[in-house]
All heavy atoms as a GROMACS GRO file, in nm:
protein
  566
    1MET      N    1   8.227  10.067  -1.263
    1MET     CA    2   8.148  10.172  -1.328
    1MET      C    3   8.240  10.288  -1.365
    1MET      O    4   8.326  10.328  -1.288
    1MET     CB    5   8.040  10.223  -1.235
    1MET     CG    6   7.920  10.133  -1.220
    1MET     SD    7   7.793  10.203  -1.114
    1MET     CE    8   7.696  10.288  -1.232
    2THR      N    9   8.213  10.341  -1.481
    2THR     CA   10   8.292  10.456  -1.526
    2THR      C   11   8.234  10.584  -1.468
    2THR      O   12   8.124  10.584  -1.411
    2THR     CB   13   8.293  10.464  -1.679
    2THR    OG1   14   8.160  10.490  -1.723
    2THR    CG2   15   8.345  10.336  -1.741
    3THR      N   16   8.306  10.691  -1.486
    3THR     CA   17   8.260  10.820  -1.436
    3THR      C   18   8.132  10.864  -1.507
    3THR      O   19   8.043  10.922  -1.445
    3THR     CB   20   8.370  10.925  -1.458
    3THR    OG1   21   8.491  10.877  -1.398
    3THR    CG2   22   8.333  11.057  -1.396
    4ALA      N   23   8.122  10.834  -1.636
    4ALA     CA   24   8.002  10.871  -1.711
    4ALA      C   25   7.880  10.796  -1.660
    4ALA      O   26   7.771  10.854  -1.648
    4ALA     CB   27   8.023  10.843  -1.860
    5GLN      N   28   7.896  10.668  -1.629
    5GLN     CA   29   7.784  10.590  -1.577
    5GLN      C   30   7.740  10.641  -1.440
    5GLN      O   31   7.620  10.648  -1.413
    5GLN     CB   32   7.822  10.442  -1.567
    5GLN     CG   33   7.833  10.373  -1.700
    5GLN     CD   34   7.881  10.230  -1.686
    5GLN    OE1   35   7.957  10.198  -1.596
    5GLN    NE2   36   7.837  10.145  -1.777
    6ILE      N   37   7.835  10.677  -1.357
    6ILE     CA   38   7.801  10.731  -1.225
    6ILE      C   39   7.728  10.864  -1.239
    6ILE      O   40   7.626  10.887  -1.172
    6ILE     CB   41   7.927  10.744  -1.138
    6ILE    CG1   42   7.984  10.605  -1.106
    6ILE    CG2   43   7.897  10.820  -1.009
    6ILE    CD1   44   8.119  10.608  -1.037
    7ALA      N   45   7.779  10.951  -1.325
    7ALA     CA   46   7.716  11.082  -1.344
    7ALA      C   47   7.575  11.067  -1.400
    7ALA      O   48   7.481  11.132  -1.352
    7ALA     CB   49   7.801  11.168  -1.437
    8LEU      N   50   7.558  10.981  -1.499
    8LEU     CA   51   7.425  10.960  -1.556
    8LEU      C   52   7.330  10.894  -1.456
    8LEU      O   53   7.211  10.924  -1.454
    8LEU     CB   54   7.434  10.876  -1.684
    8LEU     CG   55   7.487  10.949  -1.807
    8LEU    CD1   56   7.506  10.853  -1.922
    8LEU    CD2   57   7.395  11.063  -1.847
    9SER      N   58   7.382  10.806  -1.372
    9SER     CA   59   7.299  10.743  -1.270
    9SER      C   60   7.250  10.845  -1.168
    9SER      O   61   7.134  10.843  -1.127
    9SER     CB   62   7.377  10.633  -1.198
    9SER     OG   63   7.410  10.530  -1.287
   10VAL      N   64   7.338  10.936  -1.128
   10VAL     CA   65   7.298  11.042  -1.034
   10VAL      C   66   7.195  11.133  -1.098
   10VAL      O   67   7.093  11.168  -1.036
   10VAL     CB   68   7.422  11.121  -0.987
   10VAL    CG1   69   7.382  11.246  -0.912
   10VAL    CG2   70   7.512  11.033  -0.901
   11ILE      N   71   7.215  11.169  -1.225
   11ILE     CA   72   7.118  11.254  -1.295
   11ILE      C   73   6.985  11.182  -1.309
   11ILE      O   74   6.878  11.242  -1.293
   11ILE     CB   75   7.173  11.296  -1.433
   11ILE    CG1   76   7.293  11.389  -1.416
   11ILE    CG2   77   7.066  11.365  -1.517
   11ILE    CD1   78   7.367  11.418  -1.544
   12MET      N   79   6.988  11.052  -1.332
   12MET     CA   80   6.864  10.976  -1.346
   12MET      C   81   6.789  10.969  -1.213
   12MET      O   82   6.666  10.979  -1.211
   12MET     CB   83   6.892  10.836  -1.397
   12MET     CG   84   6.769  10.756  -1.428
   12MET     SD   85   6.811  10.614  -1.524
   12MET     CE   86   6.650  10.549  -1.556
   13ILE      N   87   6.860  10.953  -1.103
   13ILE     CA   88   6.795  10.951  -0.972
   13ILE      C   89   6.731  11.085  -0.941
   13ILE      O   90   6.616  11.093  -0.896
   13ILE     CB   91   6.896  10.911  -0.862
   13ILE    CG1   92   6.934  10.764  -0.879
   13ILE    CG2   93   6.840  10.936  -0.723
   13ILE    CD1   94   7.050  10.720  -0.792
   14VAL      N   95   6.803  11.193  -0.970
   14VAL     CA   96   6.748  11.327  -0.946
   14VAL      C   97   6.627  11.351  -1.037
   14VAL      O   98   6.525  11.405  -0.992
   14VAL     CB   99   6.857  11.434  -0.969
   14VAL    CG1  100   6.799  11.574  -0.969
   14VAL    CG2  101   6.965  11.422  -0.863
   15ALA      N  102   6.637  11.310  -1.163
   15ALA     CA  103   6.524  11.328  -1.256
   15ALA      C  104   6.403  11.247  -1.212
   15ALA      O  105   6.290  11.295  -1.221
   15ALA     CB  106   6.566  11.289  -1.398
   16SER      N  107   6.425  11.126  -1.163
   16SER     CA  108   6.312  11.044  -1.120
   16SER      C  109   6.245  11.102  -0.996
   16SER      O  110   6.122  11.105  -0.986
   16SER     CB  111   6.356  10.900  -1.095
   16SER     OG  112   6.448  10.895  -0.988
   17LEU      N  113   6.324  11.153  -0.902
   17LEU     CA  114   6.265  11.217  -0.784
   17LEU      C  115   6.189  11.344  -0.822
   17LEU      O  116   6.080  11.370  -0.772
   17LEU     CB  117   6.373  11.247  -0.681
   17LEU     CG  118   6.437  11.126  -0.614
   17LEU    CD1  119   6.553  11.170  -0.525
   17LEU    CD2  120   6.334  11.048  -0.535
   18PHE      N  121   6.247  11.422  -0.913
   18PHE     CA  122   6.180  11.544  -0.959
   18PHE      C  123   6.051  11.511  -1.033
   18PHE      O  124   5.950  11.579  -1.017
   18PHE     CB  125   6.275  11.624  -1.048
   18PHE     CG  126   6.224  11.760  -1.085
   18PHE    CD1  127   6.222  11.862  -0.992
   18PHE    CD2  128   6.177  11.786  -1.212
   18PHE    CE1  129   6.175  11.988  -1.024
   18PHE    CE2  130   6.129  11.911  -1.246
   18PHE     CZ  131   6.129  12.011  -1.151
   19LEU      N  132   6.053  11.404  -1.112
   19LEU     CA  133   5.934  11.361  -1.185
   19LEU      C  134   5.823  11.319  -1.088
   19LEU      O  135   5.707  11.353  -1.108
   19LEU     CB  136   5.969  11.247  -1.279
   19LEU     CG  137   5.865  11.200  -1.378
   19LEU    CD1  138   5.827  11.314  -1.472
   19LEU    CD2  139   5.916  11.083  -1.457
   20ILE      N  140   5.858  11.249  -0.983
   20ILE     CA  141   5.760  11.209  -0.882
   20ILE      C  142   5.698  11.331  -0.816
   20ILE      O  143   5.576  11.340  -0.801
   20ILE     CB  144   5.826  11.118  -0.777
   20ILE    CG1  145   5.860  10.982  -0.838
   20ILE    CG2  146   5.734  11.099  -0.656
   20ILE    CD1  147   5.948  10.896  -0.751
   21VAL      N  148   5.781  11.429  -0.780
   21VAL     CA  149   5.730  11.549  -0.713
   21VAL      C  150   5.640  11.629  -0.806
   21VAL      O  151   5.532  11.675  -0.766
   21VAL     CB  152   5.848  11.636  -0.663
   21VAL    CG1  153   5.801  11.772  -0.616
   21VAL    CG2  154   5.921  11.564  -0.550
   22VAL      N  155   5.680  11.645  -0.932
   22VAL     CA  156   5.601  11.723  -1.027
   22VAL      C  157   5.466  11.656  -1.052
   22VAL      O  158   5.363  11.723  -1.059
   22VAL     CB  159   5.679  11.744  -1.159
   22VAL    CG1  160   5.591  11.802  -1.267
   22VAL    CG2  161   5.796  11.836  -1.135
   23VAL      N  162   5.464  11.524  -1.063
   23VAL     CA  163   5.338  11.454  -1.087
   23VAL      C  164   5.247  11.467  -0.965
   23VAL      O  165   5.126  11.488  -0.977
   23VAL     CB  166   5.364  11.306  -1.122
   23VAL    CG1  167   5.237  11.225  -1.116
   23VAL    CG2  168   5.426  11.296  -1.260
   24LEU      N  169   5.304  11.458  -0.846
   24LEU     CA  170   5.222  11.469  -0.725
   24LEU      C  171   5.168  11.611  -0.703
   24LEU      O  172   5.064  11.627  -0.638
   24LEU     CB  173   5.302  11.425  -0.602
   24LEU     CG  174   5.328  11.275  -0.593
   24LEU    CD1  175   5.417  11.245  -0.473
   24LEU    CD2  176   5.198  11.198  -0.583
   25LEU      N  177   5.235  11.711  -0.756
   25LEU     CA  178   5.189  11.849  -0.740
   25LEU      C  179   5.077  11.887  -0.836
   25LEU      O  180   5.013  11.990  -0.818
   25LEU     CB  181   5.306  11.947  -0.757
   25LEU     CG  182   5.404  11.952  -0.641
   25LEU    CD1  183   5.521  12.043  -0.677
   25LEU    CD2  184   5.337  12.000  -0.514
   26GLN      N  185   5.054  11.806  -0.938
   26GLN     CA  186   4.949  11.838  -1.035
   26GLN      C  187   4.812  11.816  -0.974
   26GLN      O  188   4.793  11.728  -0.891
   26GLN     CB  189   4.965  11.753  -1.160
   26GLN     CG  190   5.085  11.789  -1.241
   26GLN     CD  191   5.096  11.706  -1.367
   26GLN    OE1  192   5.004  11.632  -1.402
   26GLN    NE2  193   5.208  11.718  -1.436
   27HIS      N  194   4.716  11.894  -1.019
   27HIS     CA  195   4.579  11.877  -0.976
   27HIS      C  196   4.516  11.763  -1.053
   27HIS      O  197   4.533  11.751  -1.174
   27HIS     CB  198   4.497  12.004  -1.000
   27HIS     CG  199   4.533  12.115  -0.908
   27HIS    ND1  200   4.616  12.217  -0.945
   27HIS    CD2  201   4.498  12.138  -0.779
   27HIS    CE1  202   4.630  12.299  -0.844
   27HIS    NE2  203   4.561  12.253  -0.741
   28GLY      N  204   4.439  11.683  -0.982
   28GLY     CA  205   4.371  11.573  -1.047
   28GLY      C  206   4.242  11.622  -1.112
   28GLY      O  207   4.191  11.729  -1.082
   29ALA      N  208   4.189  11.542  -1.200
   29ALA     CA  209   4.062  11.575  -1.265
   29ALA      C  210   3.949  11.520  -1.178
   29ALA      O  211   3.887  11.420  -1.210
   29ALA     CB  212   4.057  11.517  -1.405
   30GLN      N  213   3.922  11.586  -1.067
   30GLN     CA  214   3.821  11.540  -0.972
   30GLN      C  215   3.690  11.614  -0.996
   30GLN      O  216   3.664  11.717  -0.935
   30GLN     CB  217   3.869  11.561  -0.829
   30GLN     CG  218   3.996  11.487  -0.797
   30GLN     CD  219   4.047  11.522  -0.659
   30GLN    OE1  220   3.993  11.608  -0.592
   30GLN    NE2  221   4.153  11.456  -0.618
   31GLN      N  222   3.609  11.560  -1.083
   31GLN     CA  223   3.483  11.625  -1.112
   31GLN      C  224   3.367  11.558  -1.040
   31GLN      O  225   3.258  11.611  -1.038
   31GLN     CB  226   3.457  11.623  -1.264
   31GLN     CG  227   3.558  11.705  -1.340
   31GLN     CD  228   3.536  11.698  -1.488
   31GLN    OE1  229   3.451  11.623  -1.535
   31GLN    NE2  230   3.611  11.775  -1.563
   32GLY      N  231   3.391  11.444  -0.984
   32GLY     CA  232   3.288  11.376  -0.907
   32GLY      C  233   3.172  11.329  -0.992
   32GLY      O  234   3.185  11.303  -1.111
   33LEU      N  235   3.055  11.318  -0.931
   33LEU     CA  236   2.938  11.271  -1.003
   33LEU      C  237   2.878  11.378  -1.094
   33LEU      O  238   2.792  11.348  -1.175
   33LEU     CB  239   2.832  11.222  -0.905
   33LEU     CG  240   2.866  11.093  -0.831
   33LEU    CD1  241   2.756  11.061  -0.731
   33LEU    CD2  242   2.883  10.979  -0.928
   34GLY      N  243   2.925  11.501  -1.081
   34GLY     CA  244   2.876  11.606  -1.170
   34GLY      C  245   2.915  11.582  -1.314
   34GLY      O  246   2.850  11.630  -1.406
   35ALA      N  247   3.023  11.508  -1.335
   35ALA     CA  248   3.067  11.477  -1.472
   35ALA      C  249   2.969  11.383  -1.542
   35ALA      O  250   2.958  11.384  -1.664
   35ALA     CB  251   3.206  11.416  -1.470
   36VAL      N  252   2.897  11.301  -1.465
   36VAL     CA  253   2.803  11.207  -1.525
   36VAL      C  254   2.684  11.281  -1.583
   36VAL      O  255   2.638  11.253  -1.694
   36VAL     CB  256   2.758  11.103  -1.420
   36VAL    CG1  257   2.649  11.014  -1.477
   36VAL    CG2  258   2.875  11.022  -1.372
   37SER      N  259   2.632  11.378  -1.511
   37SER     CA  260   2.514  11.450  -1.556
   37SER      C  261   2.547  11.568  -1.646
   37SER      O  262   2.458  11.630  -1.700
   37SER     CB  263   2.434  11.499  -1.436
   37SER     OG  264   2.509  11.595  -1.364
   38GLY      N  265   2.676  11.602  -1.658
   38GLY     CA  266   2.715  11.713  -1.744
   38GLY      C  267   2.719  11.847  -1.672
   38GLY      O  268   2.746  11.948  -1.733
   39SER      N  269   2.695  11.846  -1.543
   39SER     CA  270   2.693  11.974  -1.471
   39SER      C  271   2.832  12.019  -1.427
   39SER      O  272   2.847  12.127  -1.374
   39SER     CB  273   2.602  11.962  -1.348
   39SER     OG  274   2.655  11.867  -1.257
   40ALA      N  275   2.934  11.938  -1.450
   40ALA     CA  276   3.068  11.975  -1.408
   40ALA      C  277   3.129  12.080  -1.500
   40ALA      O  278   3.210  12.160  -1.458
   40ALA     CB  279   3.158  11.853  -1.404
   41ASP      N  280   3.092  12.080  -1.628
   41ASP     CA  281   3.145  12.178  -1.721
   41ASP      C  282   3.055  12.300  -1.723
   41ASP      O  283   2.934  12.290  -1.740
   41ASP     CB  284   3.151  12.121  -1.863
   41ASP     CG  285   3.265  12.025  -1.882
   41ASP    OD1  286   3.362  12.037  -1.805
   41ASP    OD2  287   3.257  11.940  -1.971
   42THR      N  288   3.116  12.413  -1.705
   42THR     CA  289   3.043  12.538  -1.718
   42THR      C  290   3.091  12.608  -1.844
   42THR      O  291   3.192  12.570  -1.903
   42THR     CB  292   3.067  12.629  -1.596
   42THR    OG1  293   3.206  12.661  -1.589
   42THR    CG2  294   3.023  12.561  -1.468
   43PHE      N  295   3.024  12.711  -1.881
   43PHE     CA  296   3.059  12.783  -2.003
   43PHE      C  297   3.196  12.847  -1.990
   43PHE      O  298   3.277  12.845  -2.081
   43PHE     CB  299   2.954  12.890  -2.034
   43PHE     CG  300   2.986  12.969  -2.157
   43PHE    CD1  301   2.974  12.911  -2.283
   43PHE    CD2  302   3.029  13.099  -2.149
   43PHE    CE1  303   3.004  12.981  -2.397
   43PHE    CE2  304   3.058  13.172  -2.262
   43PHE     CZ  305   3.046  13.113  -2.386
   44TYR      N  306   3.224  12.905  -1.874
   44TYR     CA  307   3.349  12.977  -1.855
   44TYR      C  308   3.463  12.886  -1.812
   44TYR      O  309   3.579  12.919  -1.831
   44TYR     CB  310   3.332  13.088  -1.752
   44TYR     CG  311   3.237  13.194  -1.799
   44TYR    CD1  312   3.112  13.207  -1.743
   44TYR    CD2  313   3.272  13.281  -1.900
   44TYR    CE1  314   3.023  13.304  -1.786
   44TYR    CE2  315   3.185  13.377  -1.945
   44TYR     CZ  316   3.060  13.389  -1.888
   44TYR     OH  317   2.974  13.484  -1.931
   45GLY      N  318   3.435  12.771  -1.753
   45GLY     CA  319   3.540  12.689  -1.697
   45GLY      C  320   3.583  12.571  -1.781
   45GLY      O  321   3.675  12.500  -1.744
   46SER      N  322   3.519  12.549  -1.893
   46SER     CA  323   3.552  12.430  -1.970
   46SER      C  324   3.678  12.453  -2.053
   46SER      O  325   3.690  12.551  -2.124
   46SER     CB  326   3.436  12.391  -2.062
   46SER     OG  327   3.413  12.495  -2.155
   47GLY      N  328   3.770  12.359  -2.041
   47GLY     CA  329   3.890  12.363  -2.124
   47GLY      C  330   3.994  12.463  -2.083
   47GLY      O  331   4.087  12.487  -2.157
   48LYS      N  332   3.983  12.522  -1.967
   48LYS     CA  333   4.082  12.620  -1.925
   48LYS      C  334   4.164  12.563  -1.811
   48LYS      O  335   4.109  12.520  -1.711
   48LYS     CB  336   4.015  12.750  -1.880
   48LYS     CG  337   3.943  12.821  -1.992
   48LYS     CD  338   3.906  12.959  -1.953
   48LYS     CE  339   3.840  13.028  -2.071
   48LYS     NZ  340   3.829  13.167  -2.056
   49ALA      N  341   4.294  12.563  -1.827
   49ALA     CA  342   4.384  12.518  -1.722
   49ALA      C  343   4.454  12.638  -1.662
   49ALA      O  344   4.481  12.736  -1.730
   49ALA     CB  345   4.486  12.420  -1.780
   50SER      N  346   4.483  12.630  -1.534
   50SER     CA  347   4.553  12.740  -1.469
   50SER      C  348   4.699  12.741  -1.515
   50SER      O  349   4.749  12.647  -1.575
   50SER     CB  350   4.545  12.726  -1.318
   50SER     OG  351   4.618  12.612  -1.276
   51ALA      N  352   4.767  12.849  -1.484
   51ALA     CA  353   4.906  12.863  -1.527
   51ALA      C  354   4.993  12.757  -1.461
   51ALA      O  355   5.083  12.701  -1.525
   51ALA     CB  356   4.956  13.003  -1.492
   52SER      N  357   4.967  12.727  -1.335
   52SER     CA  358   5.048  12.626  -1.267
   52SER      C  359   5.026  12.487  -1.328
   52SER      O  360   5.119  12.407  -1.338
   52SER     CB  361   5.019  12.624  -1.118
   52SER     OG  362   4.886  12.584  -1.094
   53ASP      N  363   4.902  12.457  -1.370
   53ASP     CA  364   4.876  12.328  -1.434
   53ASP      C  365   4.951  12.315  -1.566
   53ASP      O  366   5.005  12.209  -1.598
   53ASP     CB  367   4.726  12.309  -1.459
   53ASP     CG  368   4.648  12.288  -1.332
   53ASP    OD1  369   4.708  12.244  -1.232
   53ASP    OD2  370   4.526  12.314  -1.333
   54ARG      N  371   4.957  12.423  -1.642
   54ARG     CA  372   5.030  12.420  -1.769
   54ARG      C  373   5.180  12.403  -1.744
   54ARG      O  374   5.248  12.328  -1.816
   54ARG     CB  375   5.003  12.546  -1.849
   54ARG     CG  376   4.865  12.551  -1.910
   54ARG     CD  377   4.852  12.666  -2.008
   54ARG     NE  378   4.881  12.795  -1.946
   54ARG     CZ  379   4.788  12.879  -1.900
   54ARG    NH1  380   4.660  12.846  -1.910
   54ARG    NH2  381   4.821  12.994  -1.847
   55ILE      N  382   5.232  12.472  -1.642
   55ILE     CA  383   5.375  12.462  -1.611
   55ILE      C  384   5.409  12.320  -1.565
   55ILE      O  385   5.508  12.262  -1.611
   55ILE     CB  386   5.414  12.565  -1.503
   55ILE    CG1  387   5.407  12.706  -1.560
   55ILE    CG2  388   5.554  12.537  -1.448
   55ILE    CD1  389   5.421  12.816  -1.458
   56PHE      N  390   5.326  12.263  -1.477
   56PHE     CA  391   5.351  12.128  -1.429
   56PHE      C  392   5.340  12.026  -1.541
   56PHE      O  393   5.416  11.929  -1.547
   56PHE     CB  394   5.259  12.092  -1.314
   56PHE     CG  395   5.295  12.160  -1.184
   56PHE    CD1  396   5.196  12.208  -1.101
   56PHE    CD2  397   5.426  12.173  -1.145
   56PHE    CE1  398   5.228  12.270  -0.982
   56PHE    CE2  399   5.460  12.235  -1.027
   56PHE     CZ  400   5.361  12.284  -0.944
   57ALA      N  401   5.247  12.045  -1.632
   57ALA     CA  402   5.232  11.953  -1.745
   57ALA      C  403   5.354  11.960  -1.836
   57ALA      O  404   5.404  11.856  -1.883
   57ALA     CB  405   5.106  11.986  -1.824
   58ARG      N  406   5.404  12.080  -1.861
   58ARG     CA  407   5.524  12.095  -1.945
   58ARG      C  408   5.646  12.036  -1.876
   58ARG      O  409   5.727  11.967  -1.939
   58ARG     CB  410   5.547  12.242  -1.978
   58ARG     CG  411   5.668  12.262  -2.068
   58ARG     CD  412   5.674  12.398  -2.123
   58ARG     NE  413   5.568  12.410  -2.224
   58ARG     CZ  414   5.527  12.523  -2.275
   58ARG    NH1  415   5.581  12.636  -2.235
   58ARG    NH2  416   5.434  12.527  -2.366
   59LEU      N  417   5.661  12.061  -1.744
   59LEU     CA  418   5.773  12.004  -1.670
   59LEU      C  419   5.768  11.852  -1.670
   59LEU      O  420   5.872  11.786  -1.680
   59LEU     CB  421   5.774  12.056  -1.526
   59LEU     CG  422   5.834  12.194  -1.503
   59LEU    CD1  423   5.816  12.236  -1.358
   59LEU    CD2  424   5.981  12.195  -1.539
   60THR      N  425   5.649  11.796  -1.656
   60THR     CA  426   5.634  11.651  -1.658
   60THR      C  427   5.681  11.595  -1.791
   60THR      O  428   5.752  11.494  -1.795
   60THR     CB  429   5.488  11.612  -1.633
   60THR    OG1  430   5.446  11.667  -1.508
   60THR    CG2  431   5.472  11.461  -1.629
   61SER      N  432   5.644  11.659  -1.900
   61SER     CA  433   5.686  11.612  -2.032
   61SER      C  434   5.837  11.620  -2.050
   61SER      O  435   5.901  11.525  -2.096
   61SER     CB  436   5.618  11.694  -2.142
   61SER     OG  437   5.480  11.683  -2.133
   62ILE      N  438   5.894  11.733  -2.011
   62ILE     CA  439   6.038  11.753  -2.029
   62ILE      C  440   6.118  11.654  -1.944
   62ILE      O  441   6.210  11.588  -1.993
   62ILE     CB  442   6.077  11.899  -1.996
   62ILE    CG1  443   6.019  11.993  -2.100
   62ILE    CG2  444   6.228  11.915  -1.988
   62ILE    CD1  445   6.029  12.140  -2.063
   63VAL      N  446   6.083  11.643  -1.817
   63VAL     CA  447   6.158  11.553  -1.728
   63VAL      C  448   6.135  11.408  -1.768
   63VAL      O  449   6.226  11.326  -1.758
   63VAL     CB  450   6.120  11.580  -1.581
   63VAL    CG1  451   6.187  11.482  -1.488
   63VAL    CG2  452   6.158  11.721  -1.541
   64GLY      N  453   6.016  11.375  -1.816
   64GLY     CA  454   5.991  11.239  -1.863
   64GLY      C  455   6.077  11.203  -1.982
   64GLY      O  456   6.132  11.093  -1.990
   65VAL      N  457   6.091  11.295  -2.076
   65VAL     CA  458   6.176  11.271  -2.193
   65VAL      C  459   6.322  11.256  -2.150
   65VAL      O  460   6.394  11.166  -2.197
   65VAL     CB  461   6.159  11.383  -2.297
   65VAL    CG1  462   6.266  11.378  -2.404
   65VAL    CG2  463   6.021  11.377  -2.358
   66VAL      N  464   6.368  11.344  -2.059
   66VAL     CA  465   6.506  11.335  -2.009
   66VAL      C  466   6.527  11.200  -1.940
   66VAL      O  467   6.630  11.134  -1.960
   66VAL     CB  468   6.536  11.451  -1.912
   66VAL    CG1  469   6.667  11.430  -1.838
   66VAL    CG2  470   6.541  11.583  -1.988
   67PHE      N  471   6.432  11.157  -1.861
   67PHE     CA  472   6.440  11.029  -1.791
   67PHE      C  473   6.454  10.912  -1.890
   67PHE      O  474   6.539  10.825  -1.873
   67PHE     CB  475   6.317  11.010  -1.703
   67PHE     CG  476   6.316  10.883  -1.624
   67PHE    CD1  477   6.386  10.874  -1.505
   67PHE    CD2  478   6.246  10.772  -1.668
   67PHE    CE1  479   6.385  10.757  -1.432
   67PHE    CE2  480   6.245  10.655  -1.596
   67PHE     CZ  481   6.315  10.647  -1.477
   68VAL      N  482   6.372  10.912  -1.993
   68VAL     CA  483   6.376  10.804  -2.092
   68VAL      C  484   6.508  10.806  -2.169
   68VAL      O  485   6.569  10.701  -2.193
   68VAL     CB  486   6.256  10.813  -2.188
   68VAL    CG1  487   6.271  10.720  -2.305
   68VAL    CG2  488   6.128  10.783  -2.113
   69ILE      N  489   6.556  10.924  -2.208
   69ILE     CA  490   6.682  10.933  -2.282
   69ILE      C  491   6.798  10.884  -2.198
   69ILE      O  492   6.884  10.808  -2.245
   69ILE     CB  493   6.705  11.078  -2.331
   69ILE    CG1  494   6.606  11.112  -2.442
   69ILE    CG2  495   6.848  11.098  -2.378
   69ILE    CD1  496   6.607  11.256  -2.484
   70ILE      N  497   6.801  10.923  -2.070
   70ILE     CA  498   6.909  10.877  -1.982
   70ILE      C  499   6.902  10.727  -1.962
   70ILE      O  500   7.004  10.658  -1.959
   70ILE     CB  501   6.906  10.953  -1.848
   70ILE    CG1  502   6.943  11.100  -1.870
   70ILE    CG2  503   7.001  10.891  -1.747
   70ILE    CD1  504   6.930  11.186  -1.747
   71ALA      N  505   6.781  10.672  -1.949
   71ALA     CA  506   6.766  10.528  -1.933
   71ALA      C  507   6.818  10.454  -2.056
   71ALA      O  508   6.887  10.351  -2.044
   71ALA     CB  509   6.620  10.493  -1.908
   72ILE      N  510   6.790  10.506  -2.175
   72ILE     CA  511   6.839  10.442  -2.298
   72ILE      C  512   6.990  10.452  -2.307
   72ILE      O  513   7.059  10.354  -2.339
   72ILE     CB  514   6.770  10.504  -2.421
   72ILE    CG1  515   6.622  10.467  -2.423
   72ILE    CG2  516   6.839  10.461  -2.551
   72ILE    CD1  517   6.541  10.541  -2.527
   73VAL      N  518   7.045  10.569  -2.276
   73VAL     CA  519   7.191  10.587  -2.282
   73VAL      C  520   7.260  10.496  -2.181
   73VAL      O  521   7.362  10.432  -2.213
   73VAL     CB  522   7.229  10.735  -2.260
   73VAL    CG1  523   7.378  10.752  -2.241
   73VAL    CG2  524   7.181  10.820  -2.376
   74LEU      N  525   7.208  10.488  -2.060
   74LEU     CA  526   7.269  10.400  -1.960
   74LEU      C  527   7.263  10.254  -2.003
   74LEU      O  528   7.355  10.177  -1.977
   74LEU     CB  529   7.199  10.418  -1.825
   74LEU     CG  530   7.247  10.532  -1.738
   74LEU    CD1  531   7.158  10.548  -1.616
   74LEU    CD2  532   7.391  10.511  -1.697
   75ASN      N  533   7.154  10.217  -2.069
   75ASN     CA  534   7.142  10.080  -2.118
   75ASN      C  535   7.243  10.051  -2.230
   75ASN      O  536   7.297   9.942  -2.239
   75ASN     CB  537   7.000  10.053  -2.165
   75ASN     CG  538   6.975   9.906  -2.190
   75ASN    OD1  539   7.045   9.820  -2.137
   75ASN    ND2  540   6.876   9.878  -2.272
   76LEU      N  541   7.265  10.150  -2.315
   76LEU     CA  542   7.357  10.130  -2.426
   76LEU      C  543   7.504  10.126  -2.382
   76LEU      O  544   7.584  10.052  -2.441
   76LEU     CB  545   7.338  10.240  -2.531
   76LEU     CG  546   7.208  10.236  -2.609
   76LEU    CD1  547   7.199  10.356  -2.702
   76LEU    CD2  548   7.196  10.106  -2.688
   77ILE      N  549   7.541  10.204  -2.280
   77ILE     CA  550   7.681  10.206  -2.238
   77ILE      C  551   7.711  10.100  -2.132
   77ILE      O  552   7.826  10.083  -2.094
   77ILE     CB  553   7.725  10.345  -2.188
   77ILE    CG1  554   7.650  10.386  -2.062
   77ILE    CG2  555   7.714  10.447  -2.296
   77ILE    CD1  556   7.703  10.516  -2.001
   78HIS      N  557   7.612  10.030  -2.088
   78HIS     CA  558   7.636   9.925  -1.989
   78HIS      C  559   7.681   9.804  -2.058
   78HIS      O  560   7.707   9.723  -2.102
   78HIS     CB  561   7.508   9.897  -1.911
   78HIS     CG  562   7.525   9.800  -1.798
   78HIS    ND1  563   7.620   9.704  -1.795
   78HIS    CD2  564   7.460   9.787  -1.681
   78HIS    CE1  565   7.611   9.635  -1.685
   78HIS    NE2  566   7.514   9.683  -1.614
   0.00000   0.00000   0.00000
């Protein structure tokens, strides 16, 4: 293995662990049976995400893209 492959492999491992942690920290859409009857959505609460949910969603997208790019690059240089 070359130095570039080792460095990219380490970055990929760190990115994958970070991606797992970020996904696990996100809040799930747990509306329960209230979603069936329509009582889960209120006038003030529909469609609003907290700041942490937006940050985690953006981090998930960024780290996911980095993960895919590194996987493609590692595949091409192997």
